[in-house]
C-alpha positions in Angstrom: 88.0 74.3 117.6 85.3 72.2 119.1 84.7 72.7 122.8 84.1 69.7 125.0 80.6 68.9 126.2 81.2 70.2 129.7 82.1 73.7 128.4 79.2 73.6 126.0 76.3 73.3 128.3 76.7 70.5 130.8 78.9 67.9 132.4 77.6 64.4 131.8 79.3 63.2 135.0 78.0 66.1 137.1 76.6 65.1 140.5 77.2 68.2 142.6 74.2 70.4 143.2 70.9 68.8 142.9 67.7 70.8 142.1 66.0 72.2 145.1 62.7 72.5 143.2 61.5 69.4 141.3 60.9 70.4 137.7 57.4 70.5 136.1 56.5 67.0 134.9 57.2 66.4 131.3 54.2 66.4 129.1 53.6 67.0 125.4 50.5 69.0 125.4 50.6 71.7 122.7 52.1 72.4 119.3 54.1 75.7 118.9 51.0 77.5 117.5 49.0 76.5 120.7 51.4 77.7 123.3 50.3 79.3 126.6 49.0 82.8 126.1 51.5 83.9 128.8 54.5 83.2 126.5 55.6 86.0 124.1 58.3 85.6 121.5 59.1 86.7 118.0 58.9 84.1 115.2 62.3 82.4 114.9 64.4 83.9 112.1 65.7 81.5 109.5 68.7 82.0 107.3 71.7 79.9 106.2 74.0 82.1 108.3 71.8 81.9 111.4 71.4 78.1 111.1 75.2 77.8 110.8 75.8 80.2 113.7 73.4 78.3 116.0 75.1 75.0 115.0 78.6 76.4 115.6 77.7 77.6 119.1 75.8 74.4 120.0 78.8 72.2 119.1 81.4 74.5 120.5 83.1 75.6 117.3 84.1 79.0 118.7 86.2 80.2 115.8 83.4 79.5 113.3 80.9 81.1 115.5 82.9 84.2 115.7 83.1 84.5 111.9 79.3 84.1 111.7 78.4 86.3 114.7 77.2 89.2 112.5 74.2 87.0 111.6 73.0 87.5 115.1 72.0 91.1 114.2 69.3 89.6 111.9 68.0 87.2 114.6 65.7 89.7 116.3 65.2 89.1 120.0 67.2 85.9 119.7 70.3 87.9 118.8 71.4 88.8 122.3 70.8 85.2 123.5 73.1 84.0 120.8 75.8 86.5 121.8 75.4 85.5 125.4 75.9 81.8 124.5 79.1 82.6 122.6 80.3 84.8 125.5 79.9 81.9 127.9 81.7 79.6 125.5 84.6 82.1 125.4 84.8 82.1 129.2 83.0 85.5 129.7 80.2 84.1 131.8 79.6 87.3 133.8 79.1 89.2 130.5 76.8 86.5 129.3 74.5 86.8 132.3 74.5 90.6 132.2 73.1 90.3 128.6 70.5 87.8 129.7 69.4 89.9 132.6 68.8 92.8 130.2 66.9 90.4 127.9 64.8 89.2 130.7 63.9 92.7 131.8 62.9 93.6 128.2 61.0 90.3 127.6 59.8 88.8 130.9 57.5 86.3 129.2 60.0 85.0 126.6 60.7 81.3 127.6 63.9 81.3 125.4 65.5 83.9 127.7 64.9 81.7 130.8 65.9 78.6 129.0 69.2 80.1 127.7 70.0 81.4 131.2 69.3 78.0 132.7 71.5 76.2 130.2 74.4 78.6 130.8 74.1 78.1 134.5 74.3 74.3 133.9 77.4 74.9 131.9 78.8 76.7 134.9 77.8 73.9 137.3 75.3 76.2 139.0 72.5 73.6 139.0 70.3 75.2 141.7 70.3 78.5 139.9 69.6 76.7 136.6 66.5 75.0 138.1 65.4 78.3 139.6 65.5 79.8 136.1 63.4 76.9 134.7 60.9 77.3 137.5 60.6 81.1 137.0 60.3 80.6 133.3 57.5 78.1 133.7 55.6 80.4 136.0 56.0 83.4 133.7 55.5 81.7 130.4 53.8 78.3 131.0 54.8 75.2 129.2 57.3 75.8 126.4 59.6 73.6 124.3 62.5 75.9 125.2 62.0 75.2 128.9 61.6 71.4 128.2 65.0 71.6 126.4 66.6 73.4 129.4 65.0 70.9 131.8 66.4 68.0 129.7 69.9 69.5 129.7 69.7 70.0 133.5 68.5 66.4 134.0 71.2 65.0 131.8 73.8 66.9 133.8 72.5 65.3 137.0 73.7 61.9 138.1 71.2 59.2 137.1 69.2 61.8 135.3 69.8 60.6 131.7 66.4 58.9 131.2 64.4 61.9 132.4 66.6 64.3 130.5 66.1 62.3 127.3 62.4 62.4 127.8 62.3 66.1 128.3 64.5 66.7 125.2 62.3 64.5 123.1 59.3 66.3 124.3 60.9 69.6 123.3 61.7 68.3 119.9 58.2 67.0 119.5 56.6 70.3 120.4 59.0 72.2 118.1 60.8 70.1 115.5 63.0 73.0 114.5 64.0 74.0 118.0 67.8 74.7 118.0 70.3 73.7 120.6 68.8 70.2 121.1 71.0 67.9 119.0 74.1 68.0 121.1 72.1 67.5 124.2 70.2 64.6 122.6 73.4 63.0 121.6 74.7 63.1 125.1 71.5 61.9 126.6 71.3 58.9 124.2 75.0 58.1 125.0 74.4 58.2 128.8 71.3 56.0 128.4 73.4 53.6 126.2 76.0 53.4 129.0 73.3 52.6 131.4 72.1 49.8 129.2 75.6 48.3 129.2 75.7 48.3 133.0 72.3 46.5 132.9 73.7 43.9 130.5 71.3 45.0 127.7 73.7 45.1 124.8 71.1 45.4 121.9 69.5 48.4 123.6 72.9 50.0 124.3 73.8 49.5 120.6 70.6 51.2 119.5 71.0 54.1 121.8 74.7 54.6 120.8 73.6 54.8 117.2 70.8 57.2 118.1 73.5 59.4 119.9 75.5 59.7 116.7 72.4 60.6 114.6 72.3 63.8 116.6 76.1 64.3 117.1 78.0 62.3 114.5 81.4 63.8 115.4 81.3 63.0 119.1 84.5 60.9 119.8 83.2 59.4 123.0 80.0 58.2 121.3 81.9 56.8 118.3 84.3 54.9 120.5 81.4 53.6 122.7 79.6 52.5 119.6 82.7 50.6 118.5 82.9 48.9 121.9 79.2 47.9 121.6 79.7 46.6 118.1 82.8 44.5 119.1 80.9 43.1 122.1 78.1 42.2 119.6 80.6 40.4 117.3 80.3 43.1 114.6 84.0 43.6 114.3 84.2 44.8 110.8 82.0 47.9 111.5 83.8 48.4 114.8 87.2 48.4 113.1 86.0 50.7 110.4 84.9 53.3 112.9 88.2 53.0 114.9 90.3 53.4 111.7 88.2 56.5 110.8 89.1 58.1 114.2 92.8 57.3 113.7 92.6 58.8 110.2 91.3 62.0 111.9 94.4 62.1 114.1 93.2 60.3 117.2 96.0 58.3 118.9 94.1 55.0 119.1 96.5 52.7 117.3 96.9 50.5 120.4 93.2 50.1 120.7 93.0 49.2 117.0 95.8 46.6 117.4 93.9 44.9 120.3 90.6 45.0 118.4 92.2 43.4 115.3 93.5 40.6 117.6 90.1 40.1 119.1 88.5 40.1 115.6 91.1 37.5 114.5 90.2 35.1 117.3 86.5 35.6 116.5 87.2 34.6 112.9 89.2 31.6 114.1 86.3 30.4 116.2 84.1 30.7 113.2 86.4 28.4 111.2 87.8 31.2 109.0 91.6 30.8 109.5 92.5 32.9 106.5 90.4 35.8 107.8 91.9 35.3 111.3 95.4 35.5 109.9 94.5 38.8 108.0 93.4 40.3 111.3 96.5 39.1 113.2 98.7 40.6 110.5 96.8 43.9 110.9 97.2 43.7 114.7 100.9 43.4 114.2 101.0 46.2 111.7 99.1 48.4 114.2 101.8 47.8 116.8 101.4 44.5 118.7 104.7 42.8 119.3 105.2 39.0 118.9 104.9 38.7 122.7 101.7 40.7 122.7 100.3 38.6 119.9 100.9 35.5 122.0 99.0 32.6 120.5 98.0 34.7 117.5 101.8 35.0 116.8 102.1 31.3 117.0 99.4 30.9 114.4 101.2 33.3 112.1 104.5 31.5 112.6 102.9 28.1 111.8 101.3 29.6 108.7 104.7 31.0 107.6 106.3 27.6 108.1 103.6 26.0 105.9 104.3 28.5 103.1 108.0 28.0 103.4 107.6 24.2 103.0 105.4 24.8 100.0 108.1 27.1 98.6 110.9 24.6 99.1 108.8 21.9 97.3 108.4 24.3 94.3 112.1 25.2 94.4 113.1 21.6 94.2 110.9 21.2 91.1 112.6 24.3 89.7 109.3 26.2 89.8 111.1 29.4 90.7 108.2 31.8 90.3 105.9 29.8 92.5 108.7 29.2 95.0 109.3 33.0 95.2 105.7 33.7 95.8 105.5 31.2 98.6 108.7 32.5 100.3 107.5 36.1 100.1 104.1 35.1 101.6 105.9 33.4 104.4 108.0 36.5 105.2 104.8 38.6 105.1 103.4 36.3 107.8 106.6 36.1 109.8 109.5 38.5 108.8 112.0 36.5 110.8 111.3 33.2 109.2 114.9 32.5 108.5 114.4 29.5 106.1 112.1 31.5 103.9 114.6 34.4 103.8 117.5 32.1 102.9 115.6 30.2 100.2 114.3 33.4 98.7 117.9 34.5 98.4 118.6 31.4 96.5 115.7 32.1 94.1 116.7 35.6 93.5 120.3 34.5 92.9 119.1 32.0 90.4 116.9 34.6 88.8 119.9 36.9 88.3 119.2 39.4 91.1 122.4 39.3 93.2 121.6 42.6 94.9 118.4 41.3 96.5 120.0 38.0 97.2 122.8 39.7 99.0 120.3 41.8 101.1 118.4 38.6 102.0 121.5 36.7 103.0 122.8 39.5 105.1 119.5 39.4 106.9 119.9 35.6 107.5 123.3 36.1 109.0 122.0 38.9 111.3 119.1 36.8 112.5 121.4 33.8 113.1 123.8 35.9 115.1 121.0 37.5 117.1 119.3 34.2 117.9 122.7 32.3 118.2 121.6 29.8 115.6 123.9 27.2 113.9 123.1 27.5 110.1 123.0 24.2 108.2 124.7 25.7 105.1 127.4 28.3 104.4 125.2 31.3 103.9 128.2 33.6 104.2 129.7 31.9 101.2 126.5 32.4 99.2 126.5 36.1 100.3 130.1 36.4 99.1 129.2 34.9 95.7 126.3 37.4 95.4 128.7 40.3 96.2 131.2 39.0 93.6 128.4 38.7 90.9 127.5 42.4 91.5 131.1 43.4 91.2 131.7 44.0 94.9 134.9 41.9 95.5 136.0 43.9 98.5 132.6 43.3 100.2 132.8 39.6 99.3 136.3 39.4 100.8 135.2 41.1 104.0 132.3 38.6 104.5 134.6 35.7 104.2 137.3 37.2 106.4 134.7 38.1 109.1 133.6 34.4 109.2 137.2 33.1 109.6 137.8 35.7 112.4 134.6 34.8 114.2 134.8 31.0 113.6 138.4 29.9 113.0 137.4 26.3 113.5 134.0 26.4 112.0 132.5 23.8 109.7 132.9 26.0 106.6 136.5 27.1 107.0 137.7 25.1 104.1 135.2 26.4 101.5 135.7 29.9 102.9 139.5 29.9 102.5 139.1 28.4 99.0 136.9 31.3 97.9 139.2 33.8 99.5 142.2 32.4 97.6 140.2 32.6 94.4 139.3 36.2 95.0 142.9 37.1 95.8 144.1 35.3 92.6 141.6 37.2 90.5 142.8 40.5 92.0 146.4 39.8 90.9 145.6 39.1 87.3 
């Protein structure tokens, strides 16, 4: 389970407490080997399990962190800090701070202790206390990348602090390229900066910052959706759609957003003169859930395209080119499933090609559509349906179709041919 950012270490919308002490200005002055003599720390332990444990804690994967927690025993003085971070993620903040107080008493000049404490306080919305820890750590240890990291996280959690937070986090990463617990914060910082660019109508910069966010936190849903918005606003619909489909494949309920984006992409293609591409997007929009009403003018384009394919199919049918006619009618129905003429003519083709079962299914659909739309059909489709039922050996079904017509339309245009076929069926039954 991945915990949300606010539980991890900060709330990107936080604007409650503001720091009572302005942080030390951000500077990049020393490599890790040249740190202030006041700072004391053990070399950072590196193992596959420890790297995975830090990553799991940083990104809120509590279950995985629990399975890897034994690795903290090999982390030296960092071990209690890792346990404190996990305790805080699990909602045991008091226990986490008790562990940190013990670590601070044992190692009063270890900047990682102060930084960890500050970051946990930020996660608990105790911003004044977090800044106090950063200030105390700076006085005790001097400049340190761990404190720059904490300072960056605190700034990112403060309203309008994203730019300063990003600068501090980048300074921390420059001083110590392997510093843990930076990527998630950098991802959020870049995302907030990207949103600021959008407000300032700086779309290229917003797009670049959104991509930078995902470099550090590729699974962040908010950043992925925001990137998609930026891509769509930039006219890069294919990539935007690809990202949205990936989120849906992961189980995110974003089908309605996908449908609307497909529609937007279709109109963009239409404006570019690519009608075929536009139609593909409109079809995808409908498949993703847009109704004909929601498609609006896009639906009209699909309907007109279906009519054109139907006319092409009728022309082929009249020339007895049944295979081409069938392809045109099926294409028309793909474009507009309720295209009644295409459905009727496809029934004729399938009947001619000795498939009475599909012909019957198609003609039943024609009659249902006509009844629903209260349409007057120009030919006796019910008689064609009865003929198809007879050919497939379903005389009772054929008789019912004819009888239903006479009952519903006793003075209809096709009463004569209907009665004639009924008489024929009855005569065949007596033989």
